[in-house]
N, C-alpha and C positions, 0 to 999 in steps of 0.2 A: 504493500500500500504506500509506504513512504517513498519507494523508488518510483512508483507511478506518479505520485504527486510532484516529485522532483523533475521528472521528464516533462510533465505538463508545464511546470514553471519555466524550464529551459525553452520550450517551444513558444511560450507566451513572450519571453524576453526577445527571442529572435524575431518574432512577429512585430513587436514594438520597434525594434531596430529598423526593420524593413519599412515601417510606416514613417519613422523619423527621416529616413533617406528620401522617401517620397515627398515629404513636406518641402524639402529644399528643391527637389527636382521640379515641382510645380511652381514654387515661388520664383525661382531664378530664371524661369522662361520670360518673365515680364521685361527685364532689361534688354536682352538681345532682340526680342520681338519689337521693343520700342524703337530700336534702330531702323526697323522696316517702316514703321509708321512715321518716324521723324522725317523721312525723305518726302512724304506726302504732306505732312503738317509739321512745320518747324517747332511747334509748341507741344507736340504730342508724345515726345519720347518717354516721359515718366508717368503718363496717365494710367497705363496698365498697372504699374507698380502702386500708384496711388489707390486704385480700385481694390487691390489686394489688402492694403492697410485699412481702407474704409470698411471692408467686410469684417475685419477683426473687431472694430469698434462696435459694429451693430450686432455681431453674432456671439461675442465673447460670453456674456452672462447667459443668454439663452442656451448656448452649448453646454455650459456647466449645469444648468437646470435640467436639460435633456438627459445628460449623463446620470444625474441623480435619479431621474424618473425611470429610464429604460436600461441603464447600465452601460459599461464600457463597450461591450461587444456590439450591441445594436447601434450605439452612437457611431462607432467606427464604420459599420456597414453603411449607415446612412451617409456618412462623410464620403465614403468611396463612391457611392452612387451619385452624389452631388458633384464630385470631382469629374466623373465620367461625363456627366451632362455639361460641365464647364468646358471640357475639351471639345465636345461635339459643337458647342456654340462657337468656340473660337475657330473651329474648322469651317463652320458655315460662313464665317466672315470672309473666307477666301472664295466663296461661291456666289453670294448674293449681295445685292445692293451696291455694286461697284460703280454704278452710274446714276445712283439716286442721291441727290443732295437733300439733306433734311434742314440744315440751318447753316449759318456762316459765322466764322470767327475772324474779325478784322478784315472783312470782305472776302475771305477765303472759304469756299464751300466745303462743308464737312459731309462726307458720304456716309450712307447707311452702314456700309461694311465696317467702318471704324467703330460705330456705336455698338454693332453686334459683337465686335472684338472686346470692347470694354465691358459689355454685359458678361461675356464669357470669363474675363479676368475677375470680375466681381464674384461670379458664382464659384470660381476656383478658390477665391479668398475665403468663402464660407467653408469650403472643403478643408483647407489647410488649418483654418481656425479650429474646426471640430477635431481634426486629427491631433493637433497640438494639445487640445484640451484633454484628450484621451491618453496620449503617449507619455507626457511628462509625469502626471501623478501615478500612472500605471508602472512605469519604470522605477520611480521612487519607492512605490509600495512593494514591488517585487524584490527590490534590494533591501527591504526592511527599514527604509529611511536612513538617516545619518550618513556616514561616509560611504557605505556600500550603495545607498540609493543615489548619491551624487555620482558615484563611479559609473553606474549604469547610464545615467543621463548624459554624462560626458562621453561615454562610448558611443551612444546613439548620436550625440552631437558631432562626433568625428565623422560618422557616415553621412550625416546631414551636410557637413562642410564638403565632403568628397563629391557628393552629387551636385552640390552647389557650384563646385569648380568645373565639373564635367558638363553640365548643361549648356553653358555658353560655348564650350568646345564643340558640342554636337550641333548646336545652331549654326556656329561659324562654319563647320564642315559642310552643312547643307546649303547655305546661302552664299558662301564665299565672300567676295567683295560686294558690299551693298551699293546698288545703283538705283536709278530712278525706276527701273523695271522690276526691282525686287519686290515680291509680294508675299502674303501669307501662304499662298499656294506652294511656295518654295520650301516651307517648313512642314508641309502636310505629313511627310513620313514621321517626323517627331511627334506630331499630334496623334497619329495612329498608334505609335509605340506607347504613348502615354495612356491612350484609351485601353490598349491591351493590358498594360500594367495594372490599371484600375480594375479591370474586369477579372484578371487573374487574382489580384489581392482580395477582391470580394469573395471569390470562390474559396480561396484558402482560409480566410478568416471565418467563413461559414462553418468550417470543419475543425477549427482550432478552439480549444477550450481556454477561455480567458477568465482569470479569477475576477470575482466581483466582491472585493473585500468589505465594502461598506454598505452593500445593497440591502442586506437583511436588517442591518442596524437602522438604516434610513426608513425602511418600511415599518419596522416595529415602533420607531420613535415617534411618529406622528408629528404634530406641530411642536415647534421648539422656540423658546424665548430667546435663544442665542442663534448666532449665524457666524459665518467666516469673518464678517466685519467686527465681531466681538473681540478678536485677537489683535493686540497691538502690533505684534511682529509681522502679521500678515498685512495690515494696513500700511505699515512703513515699507514692507517689501513690495507692495503694489506700486508705490511711488518710485522705489528703486528700479523696478523693471521698466517703468515708463521712461525713466532717465537712461537706463542701460541701452534700450533699443535705439534711442536718439543718439547715444554715444557711438554705438556700433555702426550705424548708418552714416552719421555725420562726419566722423573722422575721415574715411576714404572719399566721401563725396566732396567735401570741401578741399581735400588734398588734390583731387582731380581738377577742380576749378583753379586752384592755386597754380598747379604746374601747367595747365592749359594756357593761362595768361602769362606764364614766365616766358620771356623772349627767347631763351635758349632751350626750351622744352617743347610745348605745344600739346595739342589734344591727344595725339597718338601716344606720346611718352607719358602724359598724365594718366591715361587709362591703363597703360601697361604697368606702371609703378603701383598704382592703387590696387591692381589685381593681386599683387604680392601680399597685401594686407590680408586678403581672404584666404590665401594659401597658408599664411602663418596662423590664422585662426584654427585651421584644421590641425596643424602641428601642436598648437597649444592644447586643444581638446584631447588629442591622443596622449599627450604628456600627463594631463590631469587624470585621464582614465587610468593611467598606469600607477599613479601615486595615491589616488583617492582612498584606497583601502587602508592606507597608513597615515595620511596627512588629513586633518580635519577640514571640512568645508569652510568653516569660519577662518581658519588660518590661511587657506588658499585664497579666499576672496579678499581678505585684508591685505595680503601681500601684493596681489596683482592690482588692486585698486591704488595702493600707495605707489607702486612702480609706474603705473600708467600716469598718475599725477606728475611724477618726476619727469617722465618722457615728454609729456605735453608742455610743461613749463619750460624745459630745456629747448624744445622746438620753437616755442614762442619767442624766447629771448635771443636765439641765434640769428645773426644777420644773414640775409639771403645771399650775400656775396660769397659766403663759405660754401663750397660745393664738394660733392663726393660722388664717386662712381658706385652705382648700385644696380642690381638686376631688376629688370621689368619683364612682364610677360604679355604677349599678344597672341591671338589665335593664328594670325598670318605668319609671324616670324619667330614664334617660340620665345625662349629667354634671350635677352640681350642686356648689355651694360649701358647705362645712361648716366650722363653728368647732370645731377640734380642738386638743389640746395640741401645742405646737411639736415635741415629741419625735416625734410621729407623722410629721411631714414628713421628718425625718431618717431614720426607719426606712423609709419608702416609697422614698426616694432610693437606698437600698441595692440596690433592684432593678436599677439601672444597673450596679452592681458585680457582683452575683451572676450577672448574665446572661452574663458572659464566662468564668466559672470552670469550668463543666463542660467546654467545648471546650478551654480552656487546660490544665487538669489532664490530660485524656485525651491531648492532643497531646504534652505533655512526657513523660508516663509511658510511652508506647509508642515514643518516639523511639529508634531504634537497636535495636529488638527483633527485626526481621526475621521469621523463621519462628515466633517465639513470640508474635507480635501477636494471633493469634486466641485463644490461651489467655488472654492478658492481658485481652482484651476481655470474656471470660466472667467472669473474676475481678472486673472492674470492675462488671459488671451485678449481681453478687451483693451488692456493697457499697451499692447503691442503698437497701438496707434501712435505711441511716442516716437516711433521710427519715421512717421510722417510729419509730426508737429515740431519736434525739437530741431531737426536739420533745417526746416523752413525758417525757424527763428535764428538759427546760427547763420544761415545764408543772408538773412536780412541784416544781422549784426555785422557781417563781413562787409557789407556795402558802406557802412559808416566808419568802422574801425580797421578795416583791412582783413584779408584772409586769416593771417596768423593771429591777429587780435581777437578774432571770433572764437578761437580755441580756449579763451578764458571761460566761456560758457561750458565747454566740455570739462575743463578742470573743476569747475564748481559742481557739476553733476557727479563727477568721479569722487569729489570730497564727500558728497552725500552717501554714495555707495560705501565708502570707507567707514563713515559713521554707522551705516546700517550693519556692516560686517562686525564692527567692534561692539556696538551698543544696541542698536535697534532690532537686531535679529534674536535677541533673547526673549524667550516666552515668559511673559509676566502674568499670563492668564491661565495658569495651570489648575485653577479652581473650577474652570468650566468643564463639565463632563463631556467627553468626546466619544464615548462608547455607545 
């Protein structure tokens, strides 16, 4: 009996890892697809990405409530069905409406096919939000919380980063050089692959036994005068995750703009160097997965938050005239060495630090929540919208104080995460029953 239970747990962990990888596979389609639409509408490059974030804001709390009501497995199955529908809608954007203008922006007609694509991106956002709501607490629970729970989340995060790196490569291989004739039909094979993956995952999960650790407790418990919001360390963690996603997205985005406007760099070098940041996130998550069984989550989060603050402050104060040769990556040319301001190197190294933060903050925030974990996970997913809000604020700040000056906002957000790791993550509400 014990051996059977252990085998079931291993299968569930592998399934969660697979879904963790799928989340990044779907999410990271938005940026390279944006390059296709940007040729038609100069303002449209980030709108697919924005629709993904908007879906998190709308679906986060409902996803948590859905998981409380119907459980992990059924929520995952619904998410996969929604993801399949999102891919179908994006594929339809390559088939219909190419000659039908619905409205105009700055005198430029916007075609129906682009609106269909945005709808597909929005639907896919619902999918990844629900998958995230399932995967993170499930891995933390399967690991028994604490260091082991964080270790499983970081391992899943490593696979998440791997697929996030591979997706742009697949898109690049399919479309080659983006021209005025490049269209969504050029990436149809990738959309068909995604549909197949969703369908296969749906079938597999139908037959996989996924534990429902808090399901019976929720059903028996009835109405409760407490909620996830009753826990101080969860509330402070929600703020931390909002800032974290803004940090993760804002550092490479503003770096890209900074290098693009640098007279000795340009857009190609800016994008290539910023890509190394994401690769380092994968390295950092792999390293954290290796040590999380022995080094506490609080220690890891405190260290990387402090190190990131140091890296950011050094990058801010360094004059742009000091340059260094560092590697960059592009789909067309692979790895190359570029001469960039030394500040860029310090910003790229922040990827090693931010890589640990998502899993660390989530792990500490849901520690000791018991039956409130599912609700907390939904709240967390809603706050992913910080990845849309804070980079927007940072970019607005950059217009008045300069690119590097805008990183003081990042330093302030990192200071909050350091406070959370050291003080705010302690559970001071242990008197609340969680069984």
